[in-house]
Backbone as a ProteinNet text record, in pm:
[ID]
protein_1_A
[PRIMARY]
ELLASLKKSRVFSALDLAHGYWQVGVHPADKEKTAFVTPMGLYEFNRISMGLCNAPGTFQRL
[TERTIARY]
106.1	-22.6	58.2	169.3	267.6	352.9	381.7	483.3	355.2	252.4	182.6	122.6	114.4	92.3	193.3	290.2	513.5	534.9	417.5	416.7	347.3	271.7	195	280.5	355	434.7	598.8	547.6	656.6	779.1	761.2	870.9	888.7	1025.9	1068.2	1143.8	1136.2	1253	1318.3	1438.1	1502.7	1557.2	1570.9	1613.6	1748.8	1869.6	1988.4	1969.9	1917.9	1938.7	2051.8	2126.3	2279.2	2367.3	2313.1	2379.2	2244.8	2141.7	2044.8	2074.5	2111.2	2095.3	2202.7	2256.8	2331.3	2325.6	2153.1	2034.2	1920.4	1962.1	1864.5	1916.2	1912.6	1944	1914	2032.5	1981.6	1951.5	1876.5	1771.8	1909.8	1929.9	1987.9	2007.9	1923.2	1957.9	1972.1	1976.9	2043.3	2162.9	2231.1	2368.5	2475.2	2458	2574.2	2576.2	2445.8	2445.1	2520.2	2585.6	2656.4	2809.2	2803.4	2940.8	3060.9	3177	3258.5	3471	3536.2	3695.3	3743.1	3818.7	3945.9	4078.1	4178.7	4297.1	4298.6	4220.8	4233.5	4088.5	4018.7	3922.3	3756.1	3690.6	3557.8	3485.6	3412.7	3296.8	3191.5	3067.9	2929.7	2863.1	2800.6	2733.5	2628.8	2594.7	2508.9	2426.6	2461.4	2373.9	2333.8	2210.4	2219.4	2353.4	2402.7	2522.6	2476.4	2499.9	2531.8	2563.4	2444.3	2521	2447	2367.4	2352	2207.2	2130.6	2059.1	1903.1	1874.6	1726	1797.4	1879	1885	1818.1	1820.5	1683.4	1529.2	1512.7	1308.9	1343.3	1441	1400.6	1387.4	1514.3	1537.9	1353.8	1338.9	1251.6	1114.3	1053.6	964.4	960.5	1084.9	1039.7	981.7
-144.5	39.7	121.1	143.8	294.8	255.9	166.2	152.9	229.5	150.5	239	387.1	409.3	581.1	679.4	575.7	659.6	628.8	569	601.5	709.8	728.5	896.2	1013.1	1015.3	1100.4	1197.3	1315.7	1365.3	1445.5	1416.8	1483.9	1411	1376.4	1290.3	1389	1341.1	1366.9	1357.4	1371.6	1256.9	1315.1	1242	1330.4	1262.8	1363.4	1296	1262.2	1135.7	1100.6	1133.2	1091.1	990	1178.4	1327.1	1423.7	1500.7	1457.1	1528.9	1647.5	1673.7	1733	1833.1	1840.8	1914.5	2028.8	1953	2024.5	2119.9	2132.1	2173.5	2278.6	2441.6	2591.8	2597.9	2618.7	2679	2836.9	2895	2987.9	3080.5	3215.3	3310.6	3337.2	3334.8	3368.9	3264.8	3150	2992.3	2946.4	3065.4	3005.2	3017.1	3095.7	3149.5	3010.3	2920.4	2791.2	2729.9	2701	2608.6	2628.4	2793	2779.8	2684	2713.1	2617.5	2666.2	2681.8	2724.9	2624.8	2652.5	2567.4	2669.5	2622.4	2726.5	2852.8	2806.1	2898.3	2992.2	2975	3086.1	3027.1	3121.3	3068.7	3059.4	2951.7	2867.8	2886.4	2869.4	2889.1	2798.8	2729.3	2622.4	2729.3	2697.3	2767.6	2634.4	2504	2418.3	2305.8	2266.9	2148.2	2041.1	2000.1	1913.5	1791.6	1701	1579.4	1581.2	1551.4	1563.5	1659.3	1781.8	1878.8	1831.6	1859.2	1766.1	1794.3	1887.8	1869.7	1854.7	1834.7	1786.6	1655.2	1550.7	1436.6	1475.1	1577.1	1586.4	1706.5	1756	1913.7	1833.4	1716.6	1679.4	1575.4	1514.8	1405.7	1491.7	1627.3	1703.8	1723.9	1712.2	1796.6	1684.6
-20.5	11.3	-19.5	51.4	87	-49.1	-116.4	-257.5	-334.8	-357.7	-406.1	-425.2	-298.4	-290.2	-312	-344.2	-310.6	-482.2	-575.1	-717.9	-803.9	-723.6	-735.4	-745.9	-624.1	-618.6	-679.1	-699.9	-771.2	-669.7	-584.9	-489.7	-337.2	-327.2	-223.1	-123.4	18.1	104.8	142.1	204.6	283.7	410.5	528.5	628.3	700.9	717.2	784.9	969.9	999	1094.2	1210.1	1078.1	1130.7	1245.9	1110.1	1188.3	1228	1274.2	1284.5	1372.2	1508.8	1581	1530.2	1452.9	1378.3	1278.6	1253.2	1183.8	1235.4	1380.5	1485.5	1543.6	1510.3	1551.7	1733.9	1795.3	1966.2	1932.4	2007.3	2071.4	2050.5	1975.2	1977.6	2168	2301.9	2379.4	2453.4	2416.9	2469.5	2450.6	2337.3	2298.2	2434.1	2531	2620.8	2726.5	2712.7	2799.8	2737.1	2619.6	2566.6	2552.5	2579	2594.7	2648.3	2564	2622.3	2604.9	2677.1	2674.8	2590.6	2525.6	2497.8	2548.3	2445.9	2459	2375.1	2253.9	2171.9	2162.4	2272.9	2284	2350.9	2359.6	2391.4	2259	2315.1	2203.8	2191.2	2148	2147.6	2071.4	2070.4	1961.3	1884.5	1804.4	1667.8	1677	1692.3	1642.7	1762	1820.6	1916.1	1878.6	2027.9	2032.4	2119.2	2068.1	2121	2263.9	2410.2	2466.3	2596.9	2513.4	2574.6	2649.1	2808.4	2791.3	2788.8	2686.9	2623.2	2521.9	2397.8	2338.5	2266.6	2337.4	2292.5	2225	2340	2345.8	2223.9	2198.7	2136.8	1962.9	1972.6	1808.1	1805.6	1943	1890.7	1844.5	1910.2	1867.9	1719	1693.4	1509.1	1433.2
[MASK]
++++++++++++++++++++++++++++++++++++++++++++++++++++++++++++++

């Protein structure tokens, strides 16, 4: 049934779940919460990273 309905389709999309976290942006007001320091300077994530406490729930809601 699914394959039969796909025959009629003209446009298909694909999701990259292997790198899905990197496709979800961090709200500008929350970027400072993701900050970390290295010898080369201070950095903040622009995209959700694995390891952030709310990342799995945020990703699942998509």
